[in-house]
N, C-alpha and C positions, 0 to 999 in steps of 0.2 A: 504493500500500500504506500509506504513512504517513497519507494522508488518511483511509483506513478506520479506522486505529487511533485517530486523533483523533475521528472520528465516534463510535466505540464508547465511548471515554472520556467524551465529552460526554454520550452517552446514559446511561452509568452514573452520572454526576454528577446528572443529572436524576432518575434512579430513586432515588438516595439521598435527594434532596430530597423526593421523593414519600413515601418511607418515613417520614421525619421528620414530614411533614404528617399522614400516616395515624396515626402513634403519638399525636400530639397530639389528633386527632379521636376516637380510640377510648378514650382514658383515662377518659372519662365512663362507659364500659360497665362498668368494674370495680365500680361501685356499684349496678348494676341488679339486679333480681330475675331468677329463672330465666325467667319469661315474657317479660321485656324483652330477653333476650339471644339472638341467633341462635346456632345450633350453630357451634362453633369451626371446623369444617371448611368450612362454607359461608362463614363470614366470611373465613377465610384465602383461600378460592377467589375471593372477590370482590376481594380485594387483588391476587391474581395476575392477575385479569382486567384490572385497571387497568394493570398492566405490559404485558399482552398488547396492549391497545388502544394504548398508547403506542408499543410496538415496531412495530405494524402501521402506525400513522400515519407513523412515521419510515422505513417500508419496510426495517426491519431483520429479517433472518431468522437464526435460530441453528441451527447444525448440531446434529443429534441422531441418533445411530445407531438409535434406537427408531422414528423416523418412517418412515411407509410411502410418502411421496412424493405424497400426495393434494394437490390444489390448494388446498383449504380447510382444510388441517391446521393445528392450533394452532402458534404459534411456540414457546410454552413447553409442553413435551410430556414425557410419561414420567418418566424419572429426573430431568430438569431441573425439572419441576413438583414432584415429591416433595421434591427438595433445597430449592427455594425455600419450599415449604410448611413444611418442618421448620425452616428458618432464621427464617421469619416467626413461627412459634409460639415459638421460643426467644427471639427479640427481644421479643415481647409478654410472655413470662414474666419476662424480665429487667427490663422496665419496669412490671411488675405491672398489665398491661392485659388479662389473660385472666381469664376467669371459668369455673370448672369447672361446667358445666351439670349434672353428675351429683351435685353436692353439695347438701346441704339447708340451706345457709347463707341 
């Protein structure tokens, strides 16, 4: 049990490092025009895909009551996906790396 906790904590530390890296990479997007910027939802989804791939590689599975139990089901699913997407958007807003695709700026 203790080994699993250490594994999860190590995985979370790596995920945090990935978030910092992603923030640094996306800061350039704040100066782009509408045509240069992907829709925010797609962009956030691609960030979550990075975490999904990482968890898959580490053979980590997260419990989620929304899951149907399908063999190829996503690790980050339903409410978990929505929670992470919201937090990533908030983080991007706090670091001024989001661009409102609907604006005329």
